C-alpha positions in Angstrom: -35.4 10.1 -23.1 -37.3 8.6 -20.1 -35.4 6.9 -17.3 -35.7 3.1 -16.8 -38.8 2.0 -14.9 -38.2 2.3 -11.1 -35.3 4.7 -11.5 -35.3 7.7 -9.3 -32.8 10.5 -9.7 -33.2 11.7 -6.1 -35.1 10.2 -3.2 -37.2 12.4 -0.9 -38.1 12.0 2.8 -41.7 11.8 4.0 -41.5 15.5 4.7 -40.6 16.1 1.0 -36.9 17.0 1.7 -34.3 15.8 -0.8 -32.2 12.9 0.4 -28.6 13.2 -0.7 -26.6 9.9 -1.0 -24.2 8.4 -3.4 -20.4 8.2 -3.8 -17.7 10.9 -3.4 -14.0 11.1 -2.7 -12.1 12.2 0.4 -8.5 13.4 0.5 -7.1 11.0 3.1 -4.2 12.4 5.2 -1.2 10.5 6.3 -1.2 8.8 9.6 -4.9 7.7 9.7 -6.5 4.5 8.5 -9.3 4.3 6.0 -11.6 3.1 8.8 -10.7 6.2 10.8 -11.8 8.4 7.9 -15.2 6.7 7.8 -15.6 7.1 11.5 -14.7 10.8 11.3 -17.2 11.2 8.4 -19.9 9.5 10.5 -19.1 11.7 13.5 -19.8 14.9 11.4 -22.6 13.5 9.2 -24.8 12.0 12.0 -25.8 15.3 13.7 -25.8 17.4 10.4 -28.6 19.1 8.6 -27.3 17.8 5.3 -28.1 14.2 6.2 -31.1 14.7 8.5 -33.5 13.8 5.7 -31.6 10.6 5.2 -31.7 9.7 8.9 -35.4 10.6 9.1 -36.2 8.3 6.2 -34.1 5.5 7.7 -35.9 5.8 11.1 -39.2 5.7 9.4 -38.2 2.6 7.4 -37.1 0.9 10.6 -40.4 1.7 12.2 -42.2 0.0 9.4 -40.1 -3.2 9.9 -41.8 -6.3 11.3 -41.0 -7.5 14.8 -38.9 -10.3 13.3 -36.8 -7.9 11.3 -36.2 -5.7 14.3 -35.1 -8.6 16.4 -32.5 -9.6 13.8 -31.0 -6.1 13.7 -27.7 -5.9 15.6 -28.1 -2.3 16.8 -31.9 -1.7 17.0 -31.5 1.6 18.9 -28.7 3.1 16.9 -29.5 4.9 13.7 -26.5 6.3 11.8 -25.7 7.5 8.3 -24.7 4.4 6.3 -21.1 4.8 5.2 -18.3 2.7 3.6 -15.2 3.1 1.5 -14.2 1.6 -1.9 -10.7 0.4 -1.2 -8.3 0.6 1.7 -5.3 3.0 1.7 -2.3 2.3 4.0 -1.9 4.7 7.0 1.3 5.9 5.4 -0.6 6.8 2.1 -2.4 9.9 1.2 -4.8 10.8 -1.6 -8.1 9.6 -3.0 -10.3 7.5 -0.8 -13.7 6.7 -2.3 -16.6 6.8 0.2 -20.2 5.8 -0.2 -23.2 7.2 1.6 -26.6 5.5 1.9 -27.5 3.5 -1.2 -24.2 4.7 -2.7 -22.5 2.0 -0.6 -24.0 -0.6 -3.0 -21.7 0.8 -5.7 -18.5 0.6 -3.8 -17.8 -2.9 -5.0 -17.2 -1.4 -8.5 -14.2 0.6 -7.1 -12.4 -2.6 -6.0 -12.0 -3.7 -9.6 -11.2 -0.3 -11.3 -7.8 1.0 -12.2 -5.9 3.3 -9.8 -3.0 5.7 -10.2 -0.2 6.2 -7.6 3.0 8.1 -7.0 5.5 6.5 -4.7 9.0 7.1 -3.3 11.3 4.1 -3.1 14.3 4.3 -0.8 17.1 1.8 -1.3 19.5 0.0 1.0 17.1 -1.5 3.6 14.0 -3.6 3.8 11.4 -3.8 6.6 8.7 -6.2 7.7 6.0 -4.0 6.4 7.9 -3.1 3.2 7.6 0.6 4.1 9.2 3.1 6.4 6.7 2.5 9.2 8.0 -1.0 9.8 11.1 -2.4 11.5 14.3 -3.0 9.6 14.8 -6.7 8.9 18.1 -6.4 6.9 20.2 -4.1 4.9 22.2 -4.5 1.6 24.7 -2.5 -0.4 23.2 0.4 -2.3 26.1 2.6 -3.6 25.8 0.8 -7.0 22.1 1.7 -7.5 21.7 4.3 -10.4 18.8 5.7 -12.3 19.8 3.7 -15.3 19.7 0.5 -13.3 16.2 1.4 -11.9 14.9 2.3 -15.4 16.1 -1.1 -16.7 14.7 -3.0 -13.8 11.2 -1.4 -14.1 10.8 -3.1 -17.5 10.0 -6.4 -15.8 7.2 -4.9 -13.7 5.1 -3.6 -16.6 2.2 -5.4 -18.2 0.7 -8.6 -16.7 2.9 -9.9 -13.9 2.7 -12.1 -10.9 3.1 -10.3 -7.5 3.4 -11.6 -4.0 1.5 -9.6 -1.3 3.6 -8.2 1.6 4.3 -10.6 4.5 2.7 -8.0 6.7 -0.7 -7.7 5.0 -4.3 -8.0 6.0 -4.7 -11.3 4.2 -6.1 -14.0 6.5 -5.1 -17.6 6.9 -7.1 -19.9 9.3 -8.8 -16.8 10.8 -5.6 -14.8 11.5 -3.8 -12.1 9.5 -0.4 -12.9 8.1 1.2 -10.2 10.2 -0.1 -11.7 13.4 1.9 -14.9 12.8 5.1 -12.9 12.2 4.6 -10.8 15.4 4.1 -14.0 17.4 7.4 -15.4 16.0 5.6 -18.2 14.1 5.6 -19.3 10.5 2.2 -19.1 8.8 0.6 -22.5 8.0 0.6 -21.8 4.3 2.9 -19.8 2.0 1.8 -16.4 0.6 0.8 -17.1 -3.0 1.6 -14.8 -5.9 -1.3 -13.1 -7.7 -1.8 -12.0 -11.2 -1.9 -8.1 -11.5 -1.5 -5.7 -14.4 0.6 -2.6 -14.6 -0.9 -0.4 -17.2 1.9 2.2 -17.0 4.9 2.8 -14.8 7.5 5.6 -15.2 10.3 7.3 -13.2 9.1 10.8 -12.3 12.2 12.0 -10.4 15.6 10.6 -9.3 17.1 11.7 -6.0 20.9 11.5 -5.8 22.4 10.7 -2.5 22.5 13.8 -0.3 19.7 15.6 -2.2 16.7 14.3 -0.2 15.4 13.8 3.3 13.9 10.3 3.0 15.2 8.0 5.8 15.1 4.4 6.9 13.2 3.7 10.1 15.3 3.6 13.2 13.9 0.5 14.8 15.5 -2.8 14.1 13.7 -6.2 14.3 15.2 -8.7 16.7 14.6 -12.1 18.2 12.2 -14.8 16.9 10.2 -12.1 15.0 13.3 -11.3 12.9 14.0 -15.0 12.3 10.5 -15.6 11.0 10.5 -12.5 8.8 13.9 -13.4 7.3 12.6 -16.9 6.5 9.5 -15.4 4.9 11.6 -13.0 2.9 14.0 -15.7 1.8 11.0 -17.7 0.4 10.5 -14.9 -2.1 13.7 -16.0 -4.0 12.2 -19.5 -4.6 10.8 -20.5 -8.0 7.3 -19.3 -8.9 4.3 -21.2 -7.5 2.6 -23.7 -9.8 -0.5 -21.5 -10.2 1.6 -18.6 -11.3 3.3 -20.8 -14.0 0.0 -22.1 -15.3 -1.2 -18.5 -15.7 1.5 -18.0 -18.3 3.1 -15.0 -16.5 6.8 -14.5 -15.9 7.5 -14.8 -12.2 8.8 -11.8 -10.4 10.5 -14.2 -8.0 13.2 -14.9 -10.5 14.8 -11.5 -9.6 18.1 -11.9 -7.8 18.4 -11.6 -4.0 20.6 -8.7 -2.8 24.3 -9.6 -2.9 26.0 -9.9 0.5 28.5 -7.3 1.5 32.2 -8.3 0.8 34.2 -8.8 4.0 37.3 -6.6 4.4 40.7 -8.0 5.0 40.6 -6.7 8.6 37.4 -8.7 9.2 39.1 -11.9 7.8 42.1 -11.5 10.1 39.8 -10.7 13.1 37.9 -13.9 12.4 41.2 -15.7 12.6 40.9 -17.5 9.2 41.3 -17.2 5.5 39.9 -19.2 2.6 41.9 -21.2 0.1 40.7 -23.7 -2.5 41.9 -27.3 -2.5 42.6 -29.3 -5.7 39.1 -30.8 -5.6 37.5 -27.4 -5.4 36.5 -27.4 -1.8 37.1 -24.4 0.3 39.4 -25.0 3.4 39.9 -22.8 6.4 43.6 -22.2 7.2 45.3 -20.1 9.9 46.3 -16.7 8.7 50.0 -16.1 8.1 51.7 -14.4 11.0 52.0 -10.6 10.7 55.4 -9.2 11.4 55.3 -6.8 14.3 55.8 -3.1 13.6 59.0 -1.6 14.9 58.5 0.4 18.1 58.3 4.1 17.7 57.8 7.0 20.0 54.8 8.2 18.0 51.3 7.4 19.2 49.4 4.8 17.2 46.9 6.1 14.7 43.3 5.1 15.0 41.3 4.1 11.9 38.2 6.2 11.7 35.4 4.6 9.5 34.1 7.1 7.0 30.3 7.4 7.0 28.6 5.8 4.1 26.8 8.0 1.6 23.0 8.5 1.8 21.2 6.0 -0.4 19.5 7.2 -3.6 15.7 7.3 -3.9 13.3 7.4 -6.8 9.8 8.7 -7.4 7.7 6.5 -9.6 4.2 7.0 -11.1 2.0 4.1 -12.1 -1.5 3.0 -13.1 -2.4 -0.5 -12.0 -5.3 -2.8 -11.7 -7.0 -4.1 -8.6 -5.0 -6.1 -6.1 -1.7 -4.4 -6.8 0.5 -3.7 -3.8 2.8 -0.6 -4.2 4.7 -1.8 -1.1 5.5 -5.0 -2.8 6.8 -3.1 -5.9 9.2 -1.1 -3.7 10.4 -4.3 -2.0 10.8 -6.2 -5.3 12.5 -3.3 -7.1 15.1 -3.2 -4.4 15.9 -6.9 -5.1 15.8 -6.3 -8.8 18.7 -3.8 -8.6 20.8 -6.0 -6.3 19.9 -4.2 -3.1 16.9 -3.7 -0.8 14.1 -1.2 -1.1 11.2 0.2 1.0 8.2 2.5 0.3 8.9 5.9 1.9 5.9 7.8 0.5 2.6 7.0 -1.3 -0.1 9.1 -2.9 -3.2 7.7 -4.7 -3.8 10.4 -7.3 -6.8 8.7 -9.0 -9.3 5.9 -8.5 -11.7 5.3 -11.4 -13.1 8.8 -12.3 -12.2 10.4 -8.9 -9.0 12.5 -9.1 -6.9 14.4 -6.6 -8.0 17.9 -7.5 -9.3 20.5 -5.0 -12.6 20.9 -6.8 -13.2 17.2 -7.2 -12.5 15.9 -3.7 -13.4 16.7 -0.1 -10.4 17.9 2.0 -10.2 16.1 5.3 -9.5 19.4 7.1 -12.9 20.7 5.8 -14.7 18.4 8.3 -13.2 20.2 11.3 -14.1 23.6 9.7 -17.8 22.8 10.2 -20.8 21.9 8.1 -21.0 25.3 6.6 -17.8 24.4 4.8 -18.1 20.7 4.1 -21.9 20.5 3.7 -22.2 22.3 0.3 -19.2 20.5 -1.1 -20.4 17.0 -0.1 -23.9 17.8 -1.4 -22.5 19.0 -4.7 -20.3 15.9 -5.1 -23.2 13.6 -4.4 -25.5 15.4 -6.8 -22.8 15.1 -9.5 -22.7 11.4 -8.8 -26.4 11.0 -9.1 -26.4 13.0 -12.4 -23.7 10.7 -13.8 -25.6 7.6 -12.7 -28.8 9.0 -14.4 -26.9 9.8 -17.6 -25.5 6.2 -17.7 -28.9 4.7 -17.0 -30.5 6.8 -19.7 -27.8 5.7 -22.2 -28.3 2.0 -21.3 -32.1 2.4 -21.7 -31.6 4.0 -25.1 -29.3 1.2 -26.2 -31.7 -1.5 -25.0 -34.5 0.0 -27.2 -32.4 0.0 -30.3 
């Protein structure tokens, strides 16, 4: 079956060398941004033999440009391999990051709307400004009551088509500034973060970690000052009724989940505060002075000191999910904590699949391969890009055959 008119399986440079371009996947490590990955790829691709034909063709194309086109170009002297990625991964996250080379960058938009699969660890008992363990603790809540059964039941409200509010520390912009910039300045954003419709295709508990059986920890840094006040106000807004656009979409609001219950004060705290509560006949609570406590008889024994027992480590859970575009796993961790009457944060995150790209050694470029040299990464990248071109050719051939029927 002939390919559609104008379709080329592989481009060649003026010297006849094959130009490799397309889309492939990189195994992003923890601690680097998605933009860092692209910069590292460019650092290795620009001086390589693998992409020399592409660069030669790009330079020749630029030489053929008119003077007006050259004037409009931002970097007229710089010629680099064209690269981009198909969906940001948080610095904390690892896994599949789709990258496009050359004309493959035009296909990256398709990966923003595809389904993705993740595995995440949710740790209970505390919440942070970023909803993950890289942020600062905003507040804590009781967690001893959280069980696997409670989590399994709570997950039912997160499956299917739901409304989800993005994290308060996200890259979303309002009036030219990111939401997180307002919080760091101790200011409330001019508009409220709106809920968005997302779909959870599947979501299951993979593993349950009882207290004392894992090494997941809360961050050590606490939020203070105006920044904390603003973050608490933003977090408190999450317990308000759903926005009107969410109601018109016909989805049940995730904001109807209960806020974490406050810790019950002990009798010692009541006495130390110098007041107790009683209820009057009209139902109003009144503060009264505590009843005097009879002094203990004097003894020769030394007084005993009350030693507070350390609280048990909070439980954690590993959850696997397949979701649509726009879903925030950090928001899931945060909302799940509230749904079980506590707080929650994302401790780990792995993207195991994006569209047809999966986290398998023979299907993805390992980040460490770049430092090993072109003799290691070159054949792998060329193989991945050729596979992409072959798939694209097969799809185009099928579409051409369907059009002729």
